[in-house]
C-alpha positions as CSV (number, residue, x, y, z in Angstrom):
1,M,-6.8,15.9,-14.4
2,S,-4.8,14.2,-11.6
3,E,-6.9,11.0,-12.1
4,H,-6.0,10.9,-15.8
5,L,-2.3,11.3,-15.0
6,I,-2.4,8.6,-12.4
7,R,-4.2,6.1,-14.7
8,K,-1.7,6.9,-17.5
9,Y,1.3,6.4,-15.2
10,Y,0.2,3.0,-14.0
11,A,-1.1,1.9,-17.4
12,N,2.5,2.5,-18.7
13,N,4.2,0.8,-15.7
14,V,2.2,-2.4,-15.2
15,K,5.2,-4.8,-15.4
16,K,7.3,-2.4,-13.3
17,E,4.7,-2.4,-10.6
18,W,4.3,-6.2,-10.7
19,R,8.0,-6.6,-10.2
20,R,8.4,-3.8,-7.7
21,L,7.8,-5.9,-4.6
22,V,10.2,-8.7,-5.6
23,R,12.9,-6.9,-7.6
24,D,15.6,-7.1,-4.8
25,P,15.8,-7.6,-1.0
26,Y,15.2,-3.9,-0.3
27,H,11.9,-3.8,-2.2
28,Q,11.0,-7.3,-0.8
29,L,10.9,-5.7,2.7
30,E,7.6,-4.0,1.9
31,F,6.1,-7.3,0.8
32,I,7.7,-9.5,3.5
33,T,6.6,-7.0,6.2
34,T,3.1,-6.6,4.9
35,M,2.6,-10.4,4.6
36,H,3.9,-10.8,8.2
37,Y,1.1,-8.5,9.5
38,L,-1.5,-10.0,7.2
39,K,-0.7,-13.4,8.7
40,R,-1.0,-12.0,12.2
41,Y,-4.4,-10.4,11.8
42,L,-6.3,-12.0,8.9
43,P,-8.9,-14.6,9.8
44,S,-8.1,-18.2,8.9
45,S,-10.4,-18.0,5.9
46,G,-12.9,-15.7,4.2
47,L,-13.5,-13.2,1.4
48,I,-11.0,-10.4,1.0
49,L,-11.2,-7.2,-1.0
50,D,-7.9,-6.2,-2.5
51,A,-8.8,-2.5,-3.2
52,G,-6.4,-0.7,-5.6
53,G,-4.5,-4.0,-5.9
54,G,-2.8,-3.1,-9.2
55,P,-1.5,-6.1,-11.1
56,G,-2.5,-8.5,-8.3
57,R,0.6,-9.4,-6.3
58,Y,-1.3,-9.7,-3.0
59,T,-4.4,-11.1,-4.6
60,I,-2.4,-14.1,-6.0
61,E,-0.4,-14.7,-2.8
62,L,-3.6,-14.8,-0.7
63,A,-5.4,-16.9,-3.2
64,R,-2.6,-19.4,-3.0
65,Q,-3.2,-19.5,0.7
66,G,-6.8,-20.4,0.1
67,Y,-8.5,-17.1,0.7
68,D,-11.2,-16.0,-1.7
69,V,-10.3,-12.6,-3.2
70,V,-11.9,-9.8,-5.2
71,L,-9.4,-7.6,-6.9
72,L,-10.4,-4.0,-7.6
73,D,-8.3,-1.5,-9.6
74,F,-9.1,1.6,-11.7
75,V,-6.5,0.8,-14.4
76,A,-7.8,-1.7,-16.9
77,E,-4.3,-2.6,-18.0
78,N,-3.5,-3.8,-14.4
79,L,-6.6,-6.0,-14.4
80,E,-5.7,-7.5,-17.8
81,F,-2.2,-8.3,-16.6
82,A,-3.6,-9.7,-13.3
83,K,-6.0,-12.0,-15.2
84,R,-3.0,-13.6,-17.0
85,Q,-1.0,-13.9,-13.8
86,I,-3.9,-15.4,-11.9
87,K,-4.3,-18.1,-14.6
88,R,-0.6,-18.7,-14.7
89,A,-0.6,-19.2,-10.9
90,K,-3.7,-21.5,-11.2
91,V,-5.7,-19.8,-8.5
92,Q,-8.7,-18.8,-10.6
93,K,-11.1,-20.6,-8.3
94,H,-10.2,-18.4,-5.4
95,V,-10.2,-15.1,-7.3
96,K,-13.9,-14.3,-7.4
97,A,-13.9,-11.2,-9.5
98,L,-11.7,-8.6,-11.2
99,V,-13.5,-5.2,-10.9
100,E,-12.6,-1.9,-12.5
101,G,-13.3,0.8,-10.1
102,S,-12.0,3.4,-7.7
103,I,-11.4,3.0,-3.9
104,D,-13.5,6.1,-3.2
105,N,-16.6,4.6,-4.7
106,L,-17.3,1.0,-3.8
107,E,-21.0,1.2,-4.5
108,Q,-20.9,-2.2,-6.3
109,F,-20.4,-3.8,-2.8
110,D,-22.9,-4.0,0.0
111,N,-22.2,-2.9,3.5
112,N,-20.4,-5.6,5.6
113,T,-19.4,-7.7,2.7
114,F,-15.8,-8.6,3.3
115,D,-14.0,-10.6,6.0
116,A,-10.9,-8.3,5.4
117,V,-10.1,-5.3,3.3
118,L,-6.7,-4.5,1.9
119,C,-5.5,-1.2,0.2
120,L,-1.8,-1.8,-0.1
121,G,1.1,-0.1,-1.8
122,G,-0.2,3.4,-1.9
123,P,-3.6,3.7,-3.6
124,L,-4.9,6.0,-0.9
125,S,-1.9,8.2,-1.5
126,H,-3.1,8.7,-5.1
127,V,-6.4,10.2,-3.9
128,V,-5.1,13.8,-3.9
129,D,-8.3,15.5,-3.1
130,R,-8.9,15.6,0.7
131,D,-12.7,15.0,0.5
132,R,-12.2,12.0,-1.8
133,R,-9.6,10.6,0.6
134,E,-12.2,10.8,3.4
135,K,-14.7,9.1,1.2
136,A,-12.3,6.4,0.3
137,V,-11.6,5.6,3.9
138,S,-15.3,5.6,4.7
139,E,-15.9,3.2,1.8
140,I,-13.1,0.8,2.7
141,I,-14.6,0.6,6.2
142,R,-18.2,0.4,5.1
143,V,-17.7,-2.8,3.0
144,A,-15.8,-4.6,5.8
145,K,-17.7,-6.8,8.1
146,E,-17.8,-6.0,11.8
147,N,-14.5,-7.1,13.5
148,A,-12.9,-7.5,10.1
149,P,-9.3,-6.3,9.8
150,I,-8.4,-3.5,7.5
151,F,-4.9,-2.9,6.1
152,V,-3.9,0.3,4.3
153,S,-0.4,1.4,3.3
154,V,0.5,4.8,2.0
155,I,3.6,6.7,1.0
156,G,5.4,8.6,3.8
157,R,5.9,12.3,3.4
158,L,9.2,12.6,5.4
159,S,10.6,9.8,3.3
160,V,9.8,11.7,0.1
161,L,11.7,14.7,1.5
162,I,14.7,12.5,2.3
163,E,14.5,11.0,-1.2
164,A,14.8,14.5,-2.7
165,L,17.9,15.2,-0.6
166,I,19.5,11.9,-1.7
167,R,18.4,11.5,-5.4
168,F,16.9,14.8,-6.6
169,P,18.7,17.7,-4.8
170,D,18.2,20.0,-7.8
171,E,14.4,19.8,-7.2
172,I,14.6,21.2,-3.7
173,E,14.6,24.7,-5.1
174,L,11.5,24.1,-7.2
175,P,8.0,25.0,-5.9
176,H,6.7,21.4,-5.7
177,F,9.3,20.5,-3.0
178,K,7.8,23.1,-0.6
179,E,4.3,22.0,-1.6
180,V,5.1,18.4,-0.6
181,R,6.9,19.6,2.5
182,D,4.1,21.8,3.7
183,T,0.9,20.0,2.5
184,G,1.9,16.6,1.4
185,D,0.4,17.2,-2.1
186,Y,2.3,16.5,-5.3
187,L,0.5,17.3,-8.5
188,G,2.8,15.4,-10.9
189,G,5.2,16.4,-13.6
190,Y,8.5,15.2,-12.1
191,G,8.5,11.5,-12.9
192,F,5.7,10.2,-10.6
193,A,1.9,10.2,-10.6
194,P,0.1,12.9,-8.6
195,A,-0.1,11.8,-4.9
196,H,-0.6,12.9,-1.3
197,F,2.2,11.9,1.0
198,F,1.3,11.2,4.6
199,L,2.6,12.1,8.0
200,P,2.0,9.1,10.3
201,E,-0.2,11.2,12.7
202,E,-2.3,12.4,9.7
203,L,-2.9,8.8,8.7
204,Y,-3.8,7.9,12.2
205,D,-6.3,10.8,12.6
206,L,-7.9,9.9,9.2
207,F,-8.9,6.5,10.5
208,N,-9.4,7.3,14.1
209,K,-12.4,9.4,13.4
210,H,-14.2,6.3,12.0
211,N,-15.7,3.2,13.6
212,V,-12.4,1.3,13.8
213,K,-9.9,0.3,16.5
214,I,-6.4,1.0,15.4
215,L,-4.2,-2.0,16.1
216,E,-0.8,-1.2,14.6
217,M,1.2,1.3,12.6
218,V,4.2,-0.1,10.8
219,G,7.1,1.3,8.8
220,L,7.3,-1.3,6.0
221,E,10.9,-0.6,5.0
222,G,11.8,0.4,8.5
223,L,15.4,1.2,9.3
224,S,16.4,0.2,5.8
225,S,14.5,3.1,4.3
226,H,16.7,4.8,1.6
227,H,19.6,2.4,2.2
228,R,18.8,0.3,-0.8
229,R,22.4,-0.5,-1.9
230,K,23.5,-1.4,1.7
231,T,20.4,-3.5,2.3
232,N,20.9,-5.5,-0.9
233,I,24.6,-6.1,-0.1
234,L,23.7,-7.2,3.4
235,A,21.1,-9.7,2.1
236,K,23.9,-11.6,0.4
237,N,25.1,-12.8,3.8
238,K,22.3,-15.1,5.1
239,I,23.4,-14.9,8.8
240,R,23.5,-11.1,8.8
241,W,20.3,-10.8,6.8
242,G,18.5,-13.0,9.3
243,I,19.7,-10.9,12.2
244,W,18.7,-7.7,10.3
245,L,15.2,-9.0,9.6
246,E,14.9,-9.8,13.3
247,T,16.0,-6.3,14.1
248,H,13.6,-4.9,11.5
249,F,10.6,-6.6,13.1
250,K,11.7,-5.5,16.5
251,T,11.8,-1.8,15.4
252,C,9.4,-1.3,12.5
253,T,6.5,-0.2,14.8
254,H,8.6,2.4,16.6
255,L,7.0,5.8,15.9
256,A,10.3,7.3,14.7
257,V,10.8,4.4,12.3
258,V,7.2,4.6,11.0
259,G,7.5,8.3,10.3
260,L,10.7,7.9,8.2
261,S,9.7,4.8,6.2
262,E,8.9,4.9,2.5
263,H,5.6,3.1,3.1
264,I,3.5,3.3,6.3
265,L,1.0,0.5,7.0
266,I,-2.0,1.1,9.3
267,I,-3.9,-1.9,10.6
268,C,-7.4,-1.4,12.0
269,R,-10.4,-3.5,13.0
270,K,-13.9,-2.4,12.3
271,I,-16.2,-2.0,15.3
272,K,-19.8,-1.0,15.7
């Protein structure tokens, strides 16, 4: 049931998701910060899997940089939209395949196939069942080559609780608020697709049990989390915005900042 609701939500919000990372400076922070760490840890060339990559924002950006990319998503409407955007960006030669599938079943790919694996923007958060989340992490790691970097971002649980305080205080008395608070699980019905929201230590433990070395954990919105209006106003002043971005990158890996961010990025490297 949750899978149907997730597919329906994203099928109805393809353009919204495509624009989400560029709609304003606040939302651009997620993209800017993710690209900063991709640049730091990606190899200089190679084949990348963009797992759960939605309408293809990261696929197209990396293809522009000369990487070969396979885009996988389980929403057909996302892939159709991505196909058009890839053609418009003229990067078809670097996008090797558009694959309809789920991140917890990558059986179409052999072991040790990709030079890097991405799972960005929260696809792992939409695997509500715990066993399937474990399987998804195993699959993401399995298809990565030895020493390949792996980048996974999820939606932070503490951030969701803050969001309820700021924007949806009337929902605090409803049962789903306590369910999210206590378990991280949200089964849908209040404006968003079913999801599991992560504590940073939970995300760390989920990967640490596998054959990876954890390199970084990053709060993608950092100190700006939930300060959308103030962040967007600040960005109008180039000098202040530049100093704020410098501050952001100096603080976004602090554990307190990671825990309160809307999106949490974990960066690993596959080992034997």
